[in-house]
C-alpha positions in Angstrom: -17.8 12.8 -7.2 -15.6 10.3 -5.3 -12.2 9.2 -6.7 -11.0 5.7 -5.9 -7.4 4.6 -6.0 -7.4 0.9 -5.9 -5.2 -2.1 -5.2 -1.8 -2.5 -3.4 -0.1 -5.7 -2.5 3.1 -6.0 -0.4 5.1 -9.2 0.0 8.2 -9.9 2.2 9.9 -13.2 1.5 13.0 -12.3 3.6 14.7 -9.1 4.8 16.5 -9.1 1.4 13.4 -9.9 -0.7 10.6 -7.3 -0.2 8.3 -5.9 -2.9 5.2 -3.8 -3.3 2.9 -3.7 -6.3 0.1 -1.3 -7.2 -2.2 -1.0 -10.1 -2.7 2.2 -12.0 -6.4 2.7 -12.2 -8.1 5.8 -10.7 -11.9 5.6 -10.9 -14.3 8.5 -10.7 -17.6 7.5 -9.1 -18.8 4.0 -10.0 -18.6 4.2 -13.8 -15.7 6.2 -15.2 -12.0 5.5 -15.3 -10.1 8.8 -15.0 -6.5 7.5 -15.3 -5.0 4.1 -16.1 -1.4 4.7 -15.1 -1.4 6.3 -11.6 1.6 5.5 -9.5 0.5 4.6 -5.9 3.7 3.1 -4.6 7.2 4.4 -4.0 10.4 4.2 -2.0 10.9 6.7 0.7 13.4 7.5 3.4 16.7 7.0 1.5 15.1 4.2 -0.5 14.9 2.1 2.7 11.1 2.0 3.0 8.4 0.9 0.6 5.1 2.8 0.8 1.8 2.4 -1.0 -1.7 3.7 -0.6 -5.3 3.0 -1.5 -8.2 5.4 -1.1 -8.7 9.0 -2.0 -5.7 10.0 -4.2 -5.2 13.5 -2.8 -5.6 12.3 0.7 -3.2 9.5 0.2 -0.5 11.8 -1.3 -0.9 14.2 1.7 -0.5 11.3 4.1 2.5 9.9 2.3 4.2 13.3 2.6 3.3 13.5 6.3 4.7 9.9 6.7 8.0 10.9 5.0 8.3 13.8 7.5 7.7 11.4 10.4 10.3 9.0 9.0 12.8 11.8 9.1 11.7 13.0 12.5 12.2 9.4 13.9 15.5 8.7 12.1 14.1 5.9 10.0 12.3 4.0 12.8 9.4 2.7 10.9 7.2 1.6 13.8 7.6 4.9 15.7 6.9 6.9 12.6 3.9 4.8 11.8 2.4 5.2 15.3 3.1 9.0 15.2 1.4 9.3 11.8 -1.6 7.3 13.0 -2.0 9.4 16.1 -1.7 12.6 14.1 -4.2 11.3 11.5 -6.7 10.4 14.2 -6.4 13.4 16.4 -5.6 16.3 14.1 -8.8 18.1 13.0 -7.7 18.7 9.4 -6.2 15.2 9.0 -9.1 13.2 10.6 -11.2 13.2 7.4 -8.4 12.0 5.2 -9.7 8.8 3.5 -6.9 6.3 2.7 -5.0 3.3 3.9 -1.2 2.9 3.7 1.1 -0.1 3.5 4.7 0.4 4.6 7.6 -1.9 5.0 11.3 -1.9 5.7 13.7 -4.8 6.1 12.3 -5.7 9.6 8.5 -4.8 9.5 5.4 -4.8 7.4 2.7 -2.4 8.6 -0.8 -1.3 7.7 -1.7 2.3 8.8 -5.3 3.5 8.9 -7.0 6.7 9.7 -8.7 5.2 12.8 -5.3 5.3 14.6 -4.5 1.7 13.9 -1.0 0.4 13.1 -1.3 -3.2 12.2 1.5 -5.7 11.8 0.0 -8.5 9.7 0.3 -12.1 10.8 1.8 -13.0 7.5 4.5 -11.5 5.3 2.0 -10.4 2.7 -0.9 -8.0 2.8 -3.1 -6.2 0.3 -5.4 -3.2 0.5 -7.9 -1.4 -1.7 -11.0 -2.4 -3.6 -9.2 -5.4 -5.0 -7.3 -6.1 -1.8 -9.1 -9.2 -0.9 -8.5 -10.8 -4.3 -4.9 -9.8 -4.3 -4.5 -11.1 -0.7 -6.0 -14.5 -1.6 -3.7 -14.8 -4.6 -0.6 -13.7 -2.7 -1.5 -16.2 0.1 -1.6 -19.1 -2.4 1.5 -18.0 -4.3 3.5 -17.4 -1.2 2.7 -20.8 0.3 2.7 -22.9 -2.8 5.4 -21.5 -5.0 9.1 -20.5 -4.8 8.4 -17.2 -6.6 10.2 -14.1 -5.3 8.4 -11.3 -3.5 8.2 -9.0 -6.6 6.8 -11.9 -8.7 4.2 -12.7 -6.1 3.1 -9.1 -5.6 2.8 -8.5 -9.4 0.9 -11.7 -10.1 -1.4 -11.2 -7.2 -2.3 -7.7 -8.7 -2.7 -9.3 -12.1 -5.2 -11.8 -10.7 -7.1 -9.1 -8.8 -7.3 -7.1 -12.1 -9.1 -10.0 -13.7 -11.7 -9.9 -11.0 -12.1 -6.4 -9.6 -13.5 -3.6 -11.8 -11.5 -1.0 -9.8 -8.2 -2.7 -10.5 -6.3 -2.7 -13.8 -3.3 -4.5 -15.2 -1.1 -1.4 -15.4 1.1 -2.6 -12.5 4.0 -0.8 -10.9 6.5 -2.8 -8.7 9.1 -1.5 -6.3 11.6 -3.6 -4.4 14.0 -3.1 -1.5 
């Protein structure tokens, strides 16, 4: 039975206004909700980095722990730690099959890290992943460009909109800010 951990949205209005939001739904298979209040976002590395994941819950927690170690190893250099994690994820036999995506951000960068060895710096200062990611991304895009809402408000509202559309996204939303 496959477990799905769903939608994460990250928004950066300025170096002082960065937020990440995640819903709480974990779905087992196609038809059963196992948990409504999972926390899939958090602050790491001395509360200087926001991190969130979508995908297999166990795999994502394992990757988040590995990323925290890389952040320590590279003294808080987000890009170097992200590249090192992506390389390890792609090349390490045990890690290669981990099924998740991660969003990370500090005051300078927003990155998407994938198991294919990709570290992507999005074109815009907002990004969303997970089963409701496209819905949250579209909502964040509109809110970012057509309102004066702060990053946390945009990320939360984008998730709320996604939860109205995506069956794998719920409205139990957690928000973390830098």
